[in-house]
PDB file of N, CA, C and O in Angstrom:
ATOM      1  N   UNK A   1       5.126  -9.285  -9.550  1.00  0.00           N
ATOM      2  CA  UNK A   1       5.327  -8.341 -10.627  1.00  0.00           C
ATOM      3  C   UNK A   1       5.996  -7.108 -10.031  1.00  0.00           C
ATOM      4  O   UNK A   1       5.525  -6.564  -9.033  1.00  0.00           O
ATOM      5  N   UNK A   2       7.073  -6.676 -10.630  1.00  0.00           N
ATOM      6  CA  UNK A   2       7.791  -5.526 -10.087  1.00  0.00           C
ATOM      7  C   UNK A   2       7.760  -4.297 -10.986  1.00  0.00           C
ATOM      8  O   UNK A   2       8.215  -3.231 -10.571  1.00  0.00           O
ATOM      9  N   UNK A   3       7.235  -4.413 -12.207  1.00  0.00           N
ATOM     10  CA  UNK A   3       7.224  -3.241 -13.082  1.00  0.00           C
ATOM     11  C   UNK A   3       5.821  -2.729 -13.396  1.00  0.00           C
ATOM     12  O   UNK A   3       5.684  -1.565 -13.771  1.00  0.00           O
ATOM     13  N   UNK A   4       4.801  -3.518 -13.265  1.00  0.00           N
ATOM     14  CA  UNK A   4       3.397  -3.143 -13.467  1.00  0.00           C
ATOM     15  C   UNK A   4       3.232  -2.197 -14.655  1.00  0.00           C
ATOM     16  O   UNK A   4       3.894  -2.366 -15.680  1.00  0.00           O
ATOM     17  N   UNK A   5       2.353  -1.205 -14.523  1.00  0.00           N
ATOM     18  CA  UNK A   5       2.122  -0.269 -15.620  1.00  0.00           C
ATOM     19  C   UNK A   5       3.113   0.885 -15.634  1.00  0.00           C
ATOM     20  O   UNK A   5       3.309   1.521 -16.670  1.00  0.00           O
ATOM     21  N   UNK A   6       3.736   1.161 -14.497  1.00  0.00           N
ATOM     22  CA  UNK A   6       4.742   2.204 -14.430  1.00  0.00           C
ATOM     23  C   UNK A   6       4.215   3.617 -14.308  1.00  0.00           C
ATOM     24  O   UNK A   6       4.978   4.569 -14.473  1.00  0.00           O
ATOM     25  N   UNK A   7       2.924   3.782 -14.023  1.00  0.00           N
ATOM     26  CA  UNK A   7       2.361   5.129 -13.883  1.00  0.00           C
ATOM     27  C   UNK A   7       2.815   5.807 -12.587  1.00  0.00           C
ATOM     28  O   UNK A   7       2.962   7.028 -12.535  1.00  0.00           O
ATOM     29  N   UNK A   8       3.032   5.011 -11.554  1.00  0.00           N
ATOM     30  CA  UNK A   8       3.394   5.545 -10.246  1.00  0.00           C
ATOM     31  C   UNK A   8       4.714   4.933  -9.782  1.00  0.00           C
ATOM     32  O   UNK A   8       5.001   3.777 -10.094  1.00  0.00           O
ATOM     33  N   UNK A   9       5.517   5.693  -9.043  1.00  0.00           N
ATOM     34  CA  UNK A   9       6.813   5.178  -8.592  1.00  0.00           C
ATOM     35  C   UNK A   9       6.739   4.422  -7.262  1.00  0.00           C
ATOM     36  O   UNK A   9       7.738   4.329  -6.550  1.00  0.00           O
ATOM     37  N   UNK A  10       5.589   3.893  -6.931  1.00  0.00           N
ATOM     38  CA  UNK A  10       5.379   3.213  -5.657  1.00  0.00           C
ATOM     39  C   UNK A  10       4.972   1.762  -5.892  1.00  0.00           C
ATOM     40  O   UNK A  10       4.476   1.407  -6.962  1.00  0.00           O
ATOM     41  N   UNK A  11       5.187   0.939  -4.884  1.00  0.00           N
ATOM     42  CA  UNK A  11       4.616  -0.404  -4.935  1.00  0.00           C
ATOM     43  C   UNK A  11       3.175  -0.322  -4.432  1.00  0.00           C
ATOM     44  O   UNK A  11       2.784   0.650  -3.785  1.00  0.00           O
ATOM     45  N   UNK A  12       2.400  -1.349  -4.736  1.00  0.00           N
ATOM     46  CA  UNK A  12       1.004  -1.386  -4.303  1.00  0.00           C
ATOM     47  C   UNK A  12       0.612  -2.826  -4.013  1.00  0.00           C
ATOM     48  O   UNK A  12       0.909  -3.733  -4.791  1.00  0.00           O
ATOM     49  N   UNK A  13      -0.053  -3.020  -2.894  1.00  0.00           N
ATOM     50  CA  UNK A  13      -0.515  -4.355  -2.526  1.00  0.00           C
ATOM     51  C   UNK A  13      -2.012  -4.302  -2.253  1.00  0.00           C
ATOM     52  O   UNK A  13      -2.423  -3.934  -1.152  1.00  0.00           O
ATOM     53  N   UNK A  14      -2.838  -4.664  -3.237  1.00  0.00           N
ATOM     54  CA  UNK A  14      -4.283  -4.728  -3.014  1.00  0.00           C
ATOM     55  C   UNK A  14      -4.644  -5.993  -2.246  1.00  0.00           C
ATOM     56  O   UNK A  14      -3.801  -6.870  -2.058  1.00  0.00           O
ATOM     57  N   UNK A  15      -5.887  -6.090  -1.805  1.00  0.00           N
ATOM     58  CA  UNK A  15      -6.396  -7.278  -1.097  1.00  0.00           C
ATOM     59  C   UNK A  15      -5.568  -7.575   0.158  1.00  0.00           C
ATOM     60  O   UNK A  15      -5.370  -8.732   0.528  1.00  0.00           O
ATOM     61  N   UNK A  16      -5.097  -6.522   0.796  1.00  0.00           N
ATOM     62  CA  UNK A  16      -4.164  -6.646   1.915  1.00  0.00           C
ATOM     63  C   UNK A  16      -4.734  -7.445   3.072  1.00  0.00           C
ATOM     64  O   UNK A  16      -3.995  -8.127   3.782  1.00  0.00           O
ATOM     65  N   UNK A  17      -6.033  -7.367   3.267  1.00  0.00           N
ATOM     66  CA  UNK A  17      -6.669  -8.067   4.385  1.00  0.00           C
ATOM     67  C   UNK A  17      -7.254  -9.418   3.979  1.00  0.00           C
ATOM     68  O   UNK A  17      -7.700 -10.172   4.844  1.00  0.00           O
ATOM     69  N   UNK A  18      -7.264  -9.740   2.699  1.00  0.00           N
ATOM     70  CA  UNK A  18      -7.980 -10.918   2.222  1.00  0.00           C
ATOM     71  C   UNK A  18      -7.098 -12.147   2.029  1.00  0.00           C
ATOM     72  O   UNK A  18      -7.604 -13.265   1.939  1.00  0.00           O
ATOM     73  N   UNK A  19      -5.795 -11.949   1.967  1.00  0.00           N
ATOM     74  CA  UNK A  19      -4.876 -13.058   1.727  1.00  0.00           C
ATOM     75  C   UNK A  19      -3.829 -13.059   2.827  1.00  0.00           C
ATOM     76  O   UNK A  19      -3.064 -12.104   2.961  1.00  0.00           O
ATOM     77  N   UNK A  20      -3.791 -14.121   3.611  1.00  0.00           N
ATOM     78  CA  UNK A  20      -2.924 -14.186   4.788  1.00  0.00           C
ATOM     79  C   UNK A  20      -1.453 -13.931   4.458  1.00  0.00           C
ATOM     80  O   UNK A  20      -0.737 -13.345   5.270  1.00  0.00           O
ATOM     81  N   UNK A  21      -0.996 -14.356   3.295  1.00  0.00           N
ATOM     82  CA  UNK A  21       0.417 -14.206   2.944  1.00  0.00           C
ATOM     83  C   UNK A  21       0.758 -12.843   2.345  1.00  0.00           C
ATOM     84  O   UNK A  21       1.933 -12.530   2.153  1.00  0.00           O
ATOM     85  N   UNK A  22      -0.250 -12.038   2.051  1.00  0.00           N
ATOM     86  CA  UNK A  22      -0.029 -10.767   1.359  1.00  0.00           C
ATOM     87  C   UNK A  22       0.793  -9.772   2.185  1.00  0.00           C
ATOM     88  O   UNK A  22       1.779  -9.234   1.682  1.00  0.00           O
ATOM     89  N   UNK A  23       0.412  -9.518   3.435  1.00  0.00           N
ATOM     90  CA  UNK A  23       1.101  -8.531   4.273  1.00  0.00           C
ATOM     91  C   UNK A  23       2.568  -8.912   4.505  1.00  0.00           C
ATOM     92  O   UNK A  23       3.448  -8.087   4.263  1.00  0.00           O
ATOM     93  N   UNK A  24       2.857 -10.130   4.964  1.00  0.00           N
ATOM     94  CA  UNK A  24       4.271 -10.458   5.195  1.00  0.00           C
ATOM     95  C   UNK A  24       5.103 -10.436   3.909  1.00  0.00           C
ATOM     96  O   UNK A  24       6.277 -10.069   3.947  1.00  0.00           O
ATOM     97  N   UNK A  25       4.518 -10.819   2.781  1.00  0.00           N
ATOM     98  CA  UNK A  25       5.266 -10.786   1.527  1.00  0.00           C
ATOM     99  C   UNK A  25       5.543  -9.351   1.093  1.00  0.00           C
ATOM    100  O   UNK A  25       6.653  -9.045   0.659  1.00  0.00           O
ATOM    101  N   UNK A  26       4.562  -8.474   1.201  1.00  0.00           N
ATOM    102  CA  UNK A  26       4.780  -7.060   0.856  1.00  0.00           C
ATOM    103  C   UNK A  26       5.882  -6.477   1.736  1.00  0.00           C
ATOM    104  O   UNK A  26       6.754  -5.766   1.236  1.00  0.00           O
ATOM    105  N   UNK A  27       5.857  -6.763   3.026  1.00  0.00           N
ATOM    106  CA  UNK A  27       6.896  -6.273   3.940  1.00  0.00           C
ATOM    107  C   UNK A  27       8.263  -6.798   3.529  1.00  0.00           C
ATOM    108  O   UNK A  27       9.232  -6.040   3.481  1.00  0.00           O
ATOM    109  N   UNK A  28       8.346  -8.085   3.234  1.00  0.00           N
ATOM    110  CA  UNK A  28       9.626  -8.705   2.858  1.00  0.00           C
ATOM    111  C   UNK A  28      10.187  -8.090   1.575  1.00  0.00           C
ATOM    112  O   UNK A  28      11.373  -7.768   1.509  1.00  0.00           O
ATOM    113  N   UNK A  29       9.338  -7.927   0.556  1.00  0.00           N
ATOM    114  CA  UNK A  29       9.797  -7.411  -0.732  1.00  0.00           C
ATOM    115  C   UNK A  29      10.227  -5.949  -0.658  1.00  0.00           C
ATOM    116  O   UNK A  29      11.142  -5.536  -1.369  1.00  0.00           O
ATOM    117  N   UNK A  30       9.579  -5.170   0.191  1.00  0.00           N
ATOM    118  CA  UNK A  30      10.006  -3.777   0.388  1.00  0.00           C
ATOM    119  C   UNK A  30      11.277  -3.745   1.231  1.00  0.00           C
ATOM    120  O   UNK A  30      12.192  -2.977   0.935  1.00  0.00           O
ATOM    121  N   UNK A  31      11.345  -4.559   2.264  1.00  0.00           N
ATOM    122  CA  UNK A  31      12.527  -4.589   3.138  1.00  0.00           C
ATOM    123  C   UNK A  31      13.788  -4.980   2.378  1.00  0.00           C
ATOM    124  O   UNK A  31      14.859  -4.425   2.622  1.00  0.00           O
ATOM    125  N   UNK A  32      13.664  -5.940   1.449  1.00  0.00           N
ATOM    126  CA  UNK A  32      14.874  -6.386   0.741  1.00  0.00           C
ATOM    127  C   UNK A  32      15.152  -5.579  -0.532  1.00  0.00           C
ATOM    128  O   UNK A  32      16.109  -5.863  -1.251  1.00  0.00           O
ATOM    129  N   UNK A  33      14.312  -4.569  -0.810  1.00  0.00           N
ATOM    130  CA  UNK A  33      14.550  -3.681  -1.943  1.00  0.00           C
ATOM    131  C   UNK A  33      14.022  -4.180  -3.268  1.00  0.00           C
ATOM    132  O   UNK A  33      14.222  -3.523  -4.289  1.00  0.00           O
ATOM    133  N   UNK A  34      13.349  -5.329  -3.288  1.00  0.00           N
ATOM    134  CA  UNK A  34      12.751  -5.824  -4.530  1.00  0.00           C
ATOM    135  C   UNK A  34      11.682  -4.861  -5.020  1.00  0.00           C
ATOM    136  O   UNK A  34      11.566  -4.610  -6.220  1.00  0.00           O
ATOM    137  N   UNK A  35      10.897  -4.321  -4.087  1.00  0.00           N
ATOM    138  CA  UNK A  35       9.870  -3.325  -4.402  1.00  0.00           C
ATOM    139  C   UNK A  35      10.196  -2.020  -3.685  1.00  0.00           C
ATOM    140  O   UNK A  35      10.794  -2.037  -2.610  1.00  0.00           O
ATOM    141  N   UNK A  36       9.808  -0.885  -4.272  1.00  0.00           N
ATOM    142  CA  UNK A  36       9.997   0.392  -3.583  1.00  0.00           C
ATOM    143  C   UNK A  36       8.946   0.587  -2.487  1.00  0.00           C
ATOM    144  O   UNK A  36       7.967  -0.156  -2.412  1.00  0.00           O
ATOM    145  N   UNK A  37       9.159   1.586  -1.649  1.00  0.00           N
ATOM    146  CA  UNK A  37       8.140   1.963  -0.671  1.00  0.00           C
ATOM    147  C   UNK A  37       6.814   2.101  -1.400  1.00  0.00           C
ATOM    148  O   UNK A  37       6.781   2.388  -2.596  1.00  0.00           O
ATOM    149  N   UNK A  38       5.720   1.896  -0.670  1.00  0.00           N
ATOM    150  CA  UNK A  38       4.443   1.979  -1.364  1.00  0.00           C
ATOM    151  C   UNK A  38       3.241   1.987  -0.459  1.00  0.00           C
ATOM    152  O   UNK A  38       3.275   2.498   0.660  1.00  0.00           O
ATOM    153  N   UNK A  39       2.176   1.406  -0.971  1.00  0.00           N
ATOM    154  CA  UNK A  39       0.880   1.439  -0.319  1.00  0.00           C
ATOM    155  C   UNK A  39       0.239   0.062  -0.351  1.00  0.00           C
ATOM    156  O   UNK A  39       0.644  -0.813  -1.116  1.00  0.00           O
ATOM    157  N   UNK A  40      -0.760  -0.112   0.489  1.00  0.00           N
ATOM    158  CA  UNK A  40      -1.559  -1.327   0.506  1.00  0.00           C
ATOM    159  C   UNK A  40      -2.994  -0.934   0.800  1.00  0.00           C
ATOM    160  O   UNK A  40      -3.251   0.038   1.510  1.00  0.00           O
ATOM    161  N   UNK A  41      -3.924  -1.697   0.247  1.00  0.00           N
ATOM    162  CA  UNK A  41      -5.338  -1.435   0.490  1.00  0.00           C
ATOM    163  C   UNK A  41      -6.072  -2.732   0.783  1.00  0.00           C
ATOM    164  O   UNK A  41      -5.856  -3.751   0.128  1.00  0.00           O
ATOM    165  N   UNK A  42      -6.942  -2.672   1.779  1.00  0.00           N
ATOM    166  CA  UNK A  42      -7.832  -3.791   2.074  1.00  0.00           C
ATOM    167  C   UNK A  42      -8.879  -3.883   0.971  1.00  0.00           C
ATOM    168  O   UNK A  42      -9.051  -2.944   0.194  1.00  0.00           O
ATOM    169  N   UNK A  43      -9.574  -5.009   0.901  1.00  0.00           N
ATOM    170  CA  UNK A  43     -10.690  -5.129  -0.035  1.00  0.00           C
ATOM    171  C   UNK A  43     -11.701  -4.022   0.259  1.00  0.00           C
ATOM    172  O   UNK A  43     -12.051  -3.793   1.417  1.00  0.00           O
ATOM    173  N   UNK A  44     -12.165  -3.347  -0.768  1.00  0.00           N
ATOM    174  CA  UNK A  44     -13.145  -2.281  -0.606  1.00  0.00           C
ATOM    175  C   UNK A  44     -12.542  -0.904  -0.459  1.00  0.00           C
ATOM    176  O   UNK A  44     -13.275   0.084  -0.425  1.00  0.00           O
ATOM    177  N   UNK A  45     -11.211  -0.809  -0.370  1.00  0.00           N
ATOM    178  CA  UNK A  45     -10.545   0.492  -0.239  1.00  0.00           C
ATOM    179  C   UNK A  45      -9.769   0.789  -1.510  1.00  0.00           C
ATOM    180  O   UNK A  45      -9.387  -0.120  -2.248  1.00  0.00           O
ATOM    181  N   UNK A  46      -9.542   2.061  -1.754  1.00  0.00           N
ATOM    182  CA  UNK A  46      -8.788   2.478  -2.930  1.00  0.00           C
ATOM    183  C   UNK A  46      -8.010   3.744  -2.646  1.00  0.00           C
ATOM    184  O   UNK A  46      -8.212   4.395  -1.621  1.00  0.00           O
ATOM    185  N   UNK A  47      -7.122   4.086  -3.555  1.00  0.00           N
ATOM    186  CA  UNK A  47      -6.284   5.272  -3.414  1.00  0.00           C
ATOM    187  C   UNK A  47      -6.540   6.195  -4.598  1.00  0.00           C
ATOM    188  O   UNK A  47      -6.677   5.743  -5.735  1.00  0.00           O
ATOM    189  N   UNK A  48      -6.601   7.494  -4.320  1.00  0.00           N
ATOM    190  CA  UNK A  48      -6.802   8.501  -5.357  1.00  0.00           C
ATOM    191  C   UNK A  48      -5.522   9.314  -5.462  1.00  0.00           C
ATOM    192  O   UNK A  48      -5.064   9.912  -4.488  1.00  0.00           O
ATOM    193  N   UNK A  49      -4.955   9.324  -6.662  1.00  0.00           N
ATOM    194  CA  UNK A  49      -3.733  10.092  -6.912  1.00  0.00           C
ATOM    195  C   UNK A  49      -4.048  11.242  -7.838  1.00  0.00           C
ATOM    196  O   UNK A  49      -4.865  11.114  -8.750  1.00  0.00           O
ATOM    197  N   UNK A  50      -3.396  12.368  -7.603  1.00  0.00           N
ATOM    198  CA  UNK A  50      -3.365  13.479  -8.551  1.00  0.00           C
ATOM    199  C   UNK A  50      -1.950  13.467  -9.096  1.00  0.00           C
ATOM    200  O   UNK A  50      -1.012  13.829  -8.386  1.00  0.00           O
ATOM    201  N   UNK A  51      -1.782  13.063 -10.325  1.00  0.00           N
ATOM    202  CA  UNK A  51      -0.440  12.852 -10.850  1.00  0.00           C
ATOM    203  C   UNK A  51       0.194  11.713 -10.066  1.00  0.00           C
ATOM    204  O   UNK A  51      -0.348  10.609 -10.019  1.00  0.00           O
ATOM    205  N   UNK A  52       1.335  11.979  -9.455  1.00  0.00           N
ATOM    206  CA  UNK A  52       1.978  10.960  -8.616  1.00  0.00           C
ATOM    207  C   UNK A  52       1.816  11.249  -7.128  1.00  0.00           C
ATOM    208  O   UNK A  52       2.435  10.578  -6.302  1.00  0.00           O
ATOM    209  N   UNK A  53       0.998  12.231  -6.774  1.00  0.00           N
ATOM    210  CA  UNK A  53       0.769  12.589  -5.366  1.00  0.00           C
ATOM    211  C   UNK A  53      -0.495  11.916  -4.846  1.00  0.00           C
ATOM    212  O   UNK A  53      -1.559  12.010  -5.457  1.00  0.00           O
ATOM    213  N   UNK A  54      -0.364  11.240  -3.713  1.00  0.00           N
ATOM    214  CA  UNK A  54      -1.537  10.636  -3.087  1.00  0.00           C
ATOM    215  C   UNK A  54      -2.451  11.740  -2.585  1.00  0.00           C
ATOM    216  O   UNK A  54      -2.040  12.579  -1.784  1.00  0.00           O
ATOM    217  N   UNK A  55      -3.687  11.741  -3.054  1.00  0.00           N
ATOM    218  CA  UNK A  55      -4.665  12.752  -2.641  1.00  0.00           C
ATOM    219  C   UNK A  55      -5.478  12.260  -1.447  1.00  0.00           C
ATOM    220  O   UNK A  55      -5.635  12.983  -0.463  1.00  0.00           O
ATOM    221  N   UNK A  56      -5.996  11.032  -1.528  1.00  0.00           N
ATOM    222  CA  UNK A  56      -6.759  10.484  -0.414  1.00  0.00           C
ATOM    223  C   UNK A  56      -6.946   8.983  -0.570  1.00  0.00           C
ATOM    224  O   UNK A  56      -6.783   8.417  -1.651  1.00  0.00           O
ATOM    225  N   UNK A  57      -7.290   8.365   0.541  1.00  0.00           N
ATOM    226  CA  UNK A  57      -7.702   6.962   0.548  1.00  0.00           C
ATOM    227  C   UNK A  57      -9.207   6.949   0.764  1.00  0.00           C
ATOM    228  O   UNK A  57      -9.732   7.696   1.590  1.00  0.00           O
ATOM    229  N   UNK A  58      -9.895   6.099   0.020  1.00  0.00           N
ATOM    230  CA  UNK A  58     -11.353   6.021   0.104  1.00  0.00           C
ATOM    231  C   UNK A  58     -11.768   4.574   0.339  1.00  0.00           C
ATOM    232  O   UNK A  58     -11.004   3.644   0.078  1.00  0.00           O
ATOM    233  N   UNK A  59     -12.998   4.398   0.839  1.00  0.00           N
ATOM    234  CA  UNK A  59     -13.497   3.050   1.049  1.00  0.00           C
ATOM    235  C   UNK A  59     -15.008   3.006   0.914  1.00  0.00           C
ATOM    236  O   UNK A  59     -15.702   3.985   1.189  1.00  0.00           O
ATOM    237  N   UNK A  60     -15.506   1.855   0.485  1.00  0.00           N
ATOM    238  CA  UNK A  60     -16.937   1.616   0.461  1.00  0.00           C
ATOM    239  C   UNK A  60     -17.371   0.821   1.679  1.00  0.00           C
ATOM    240  O   UNK A  60     -18.563   0.589   1.881  1.00  0.00           O
ATOM    241  N   UNK A  61     -16.423   0.408   2.482  1.00  0.00           N
ATOM    242  CA  UNK A  61     -16.662  -0.424   3.664  1.00  0.00           C
ATOM    243  C   UNK A  61     -15.995   0.243   4.869  1.00  0.00           C
ATOM    244  O   UNK A  61     -14.783   0.459   4.865  1.00  0.00           O
ATOM    245  N   UNK A  62     -16.770   0.566   5.886  1.00  0.00           N
ATOM    246  CA  UNK A  62     -16.242   1.300   7.043  1.00  0.00           C
ATOM    247  C   UNK A  62     -15.051   0.605   7.705  1.00  0.00           C
ATOM    248  O   UNK A  62     -14.255   1.265   8.371  1.00  0.00           O
ATOM    249  N   UNK A  63     -14.914  -0.694   7.538  1.00  0.00           N
ATOM    250  CA  UNK A  63     -13.804  -1.410   8.161  1.00  0.00           C
ATOM    251  C   UNK A  63     -12.560  -1.520   7.304  1.00  0.00           C
ATOM    252  O   UNK A  63     -11.510  -1.918   7.807  1.00  0.00           O
ATOM    253  N   UNK A  64     -12.644  -1.177   6.018  1.00  0.00           N
ATOM    254  CA  UNK A  64     -11.501  -1.314   5.121  1.00  0.00           C
ATOM    255  C   UNK A  64     -10.541  -0.152   5.309  1.00  0.00           C
ATOM    256  O   UNK A  64     -10.959   0.988   5.516  1.00  0.00           O
ATOM    257  N   UNK A  65      -9.250  -0.451   5.235  1.00  0.00           N
ATOM    258  CA  UNK A  65      -8.215   0.564   5.469  1.00  0.00           C
ATOM    259  C   UNK A  65      -7.239   0.613   4.303  1.00  0.00           C
ATOM    260  O   UNK A  65      -7.225  -0.253   3.429  1.00  0.00           O
ATOM    261  N   UNK A  66      -6.431   1.654   4.327  1.00  0.00           N
ATOM    262  CA  UNK A  66      -5.305   1.802   3.405  1.00  0.00           C
ATOM    263  C   UNK A  66      -4.080   2.100   4.252  1.00  0.00           C
ATOM    264  O   UNK A  66      -4.197   2.639   5.352  1.00  0.00           O
ATOM    265  N   UNK A  67      -2.910   1.752   3.745  1.00  0.00           N
ATOM    266  CA  UNK A  67      -1.676   1.861   4.522  1.00  0.00           C
ATOM    267  C   UNK A  67      -0.543   2.400   3.656  1.00  0.00           C
ATOM    268  O   UNK A  67      -0.508   2.199   2.442  1.00  0.00           O
ATOM    269  N   UNK A  68       0.364   3.077   4.306  1.00  0.00           N
ATOM    270  CA  UNK A  68       1.634   3.456   3.701  1.00  0.00           C
ATOM    271  C   UNK A  68       2.676   2.489   4.264  1.00  0.00           C
ATOM    272  O   UNK A  68       2.696   2.231   5.467  1.00  0.00           O
ATOM    273  N   UNK A  69       3.532   1.958   3.406  1.00  0.00           N
ATOM    274  CA  UNK A  69       4.571   1.021   3.836  1.00  0.00           C
ATOM    275  C   UNK A  69       5.912   1.571   3.383  1.00  0.00           C
ATOM    276  O   UNK A  69       6.134   1.781   2.190  1.00  0.00           O
ATOM    277  N   UNK A  70       6.805   1.804   4.336  1.00  0.00           N
ATOM    278  CA  UNK A  70       8.121   2.352   4.011  1.00  0.00           C
ATOM    279  C   UNK A  70       9.222   1.544   4.676  1.00  0.00           C
ATOM    280  O   UNK A  70       9.021   0.902   5.707  1.00  0.00           O
ATOM    281  N   UNK A  71      10.373   1.594   4.064  1.00  0.00           N
ATOM    282  CA  UNK A  71      11.568   0.946   4.592  1.00  0.00           C
ATOM    283  C   UNK A  71      12.420   2.013   5.264  1.00  0.00           C
ATOM    284  O   UNK A  71      12.716   3.043   4.659  1.00  0.00           O
ATOM    285  N   UNK A  72      12.813   1.774   6.507  1.00  0.00           N
ATOM    286  CA  UNK A  72      13.646   2.732   7.229  1.00  0.00           C
ATOM    287  C   UNK A  72      15.107   2.552   6.817  1.00  0.00           C
ATOM    288  O   UNK A  72      15.447   1.604   6.110  1.00  0.00           O
ATOM    289  N   UNK A  73      15.958   3.461   7.260  1.00  0.00           N
ATOM    290  CA  UNK A  73      17.379   3.417   6.915  1.00  0.00           C
ATOM    291  C   UNK A  73      18.044   2.109   7.348  1.00  0.00           C
ATOM    292  O   UNK A  73      18.989   1.652   6.705  1.00  0.00           O
ATOM    293  N   UNK A  74      17.558   1.510   8.431  1.00  0.00           N
ATOM    294  CA  UNK A  74      18.164   0.258   8.903  1.00  0.00           C
ATOM    295  C   UNK A  74      17.471  -0.981   8.338  1.00  0.00           C
ATOM    296  O   UNK A  74      17.733  -2.096   8.789  1.00  0.00           O
ATOM    297  N   UNK A  75      16.582  -0.794   7.347  1.00  0.00           N
ATOM    298  CA  UNK A  75      15.942  -1.918   6.683  1.00  0.00           C
ATOM    299  C   UNK A  75      14.673  -2.425   7.341  1.00  0.00           C
ATOM    300  O   UNK A  75      14.079  -3.396   6.870  1.00  0.00           O
ATOM    301  N   UNK A  76      14.252  -1.791   8.412  1.00  0.00           N
ATOM    302  CA  UNK A  76      12.993  -2.172   9.056  1.00  0.00           C
ATOM    303  C   UNK A  76      11.820  -1.611   8.255  1.00  0.00           C
ATOM    304  O   UNK A  76      11.970  -0.649   7.502  1.00  0.00           O
ATOM    305  N   UNK A  77      10.666  -2.219   8.426  1.00  0.00           N
ATOM    306  CA  UNK A  77       9.457  -1.774   7.731  1.00  0.00           C
ATOM    307  C   UNK A  77       8.563  -1.004   8.686  1.00  0.00           C
ATOM    308  O   UNK A  77       8.338  -1.415   9.824  1.00  0.00           O
ATOM    309  N   UNK A  78       8.059   0.124   8.198  1.00  0.00           N
ATOM    310  CA  UNK A  78       7.077   0.915   8.933  1.00  0.00           C
ATOM    311  C   UNK A  78       5.777   0.890   8.140  1.00  0.00           C
ATOM    312  O   UNK A  78       5.743   1.270   6.969  1.00  0.00           O
ATOM    313  N   UNK A  79       4.713   0.440   8.791  1.00  0.00           N
ATOM    314  CA  UNK A  79       3.388   0.416   8.171  1.00  0.00           C
ATOM    315  C   UNK A  79       2.495   1.373   8.940  1.00  0.00           C
ATOM    316  O   UNK A  79       2.322   1.231  10.150  1.00  0.00           O
ATOM    317  N   UNK A  80       1.927   2.349   8.240  1.00  0.00           N
ATOM    318  CA  UNK A  80       1.076   3.344   8.887  1.00  0.00           C
ATOM    319  C   UNK A  80      -0.298   3.353   8.235  1.00  0.00           C
ATOM    320  O   UNK A  80      -0.399   3.479   7.014  1.00  0.00           O
ATOM    321  N   UNK A  81      -1.364   3.220   9.031  1.00  0.00           N
ATOM    322  CA  UNK A  81      -2.708   3.370   8.469  1.00  0.00           C
ATOM    323  C   UNK A  81      -2.902   4.798   7.979  1.00  0.00           C
ATOM    324  O   UNK A  81      -2.445   5.750   8.612  1.00  0.00           O
ATOM    325  N   UNK A  82      -3.575   4.937   6.858  1.00  0.00           N
ATOM    326  CA  UNK A  82      -3.870   6.257   6.305  1.00  0.00           C
ATOM    327  C   UNK A  82      -5.293   6.656   6.672  1.00  0.00           C
ATOM    328  O   UNK A  82      -6.164   5.795   6.802  1.00  0.00           O
ATOM    329  N   UNK A  83      -5.538   7.954   6.841  1.00  0.00           N
ATOM    330  CA  UNK A  83      -6.928   8.376   7.018  1.00  0.00           C
ATOM    331  C   UNK A  83      -7.726   7.929   5.786  1.00  0.00           C
ATOM    332  O   UNK A  83      -7.299   8.161   4.655  1.00  0.00           O
ATOM    333  N   UNK A  84      -8.851   7.307   5.996  1.00  0.00           N
ATOM    334  CA  UNK A  84      -9.622   6.748   4.903  1.00  0.00           C
ATOM    335  C   UNK A  84     -11.053   7.283   4.964  1.00  0.00           C
ATOM    336  O   UNK A  84     -11.733   7.148   5.981  1.00  0.00           O
ATOM    337  N   UNK A  85     -11.500   7.889   3.866  1.00  0.00           N
ATOM    338  CA  UNK A  85     -12.830   8.495   3.792  1.00  0.00           C
ATOM    339  C   UNK A  85     -13.853   7.467   3.302  1.00  0.00           C
ATOM    340  O   UNK A  85     -13.667   6.822   2.270  1.00  0.00           O
ATOM    341  N   UNK A  86     -14.944   7.333   4.077  1.00  0.00           N
ATOM    342  CA  UNK A  86     -16.033   6.444   3.692  1.00  0.00           C
ATOM    343  C   UNK A  86     -16.871   7.119   2.607  1.00  0.00           C
ATOM    344  O   UNK A  86     -17.288   8.268   2.757  1.00  0.00           O
ATOM    345  N   UNK A  87     -17.109   6.404   1.529  1.00  0.00           N
ATOM    346  CA  UNK A  87     -17.919   6.948   0.425  1.00  0.00           C
ATOM    347  C   UNK A  87     -19.400   6.828   0.744  1.00  0.00           C
ATOM    348  O   UNK A  87     -20.240   7.230  -0.061  1.00  0.00           O
TER     349      UNK A  87
END
């Protein structure tokens, strides 16, 4: 799905750690421009936005993470873990 609800101008990949094909597919779709830069969350993690600005990443599980995924000018993918607050 590439249009979702349209509330945010980012892509999102939930269940990032639960499905083996999820991470490589998210990277591929962002790299080829099918999806815009975005975020990913492991099971148990979530993202809090104020408007369209990311406010924080939260989790109910100390091991769950959230990530920012961006495409560089040369088409490479950069995945960065976000600071994640345990609830």
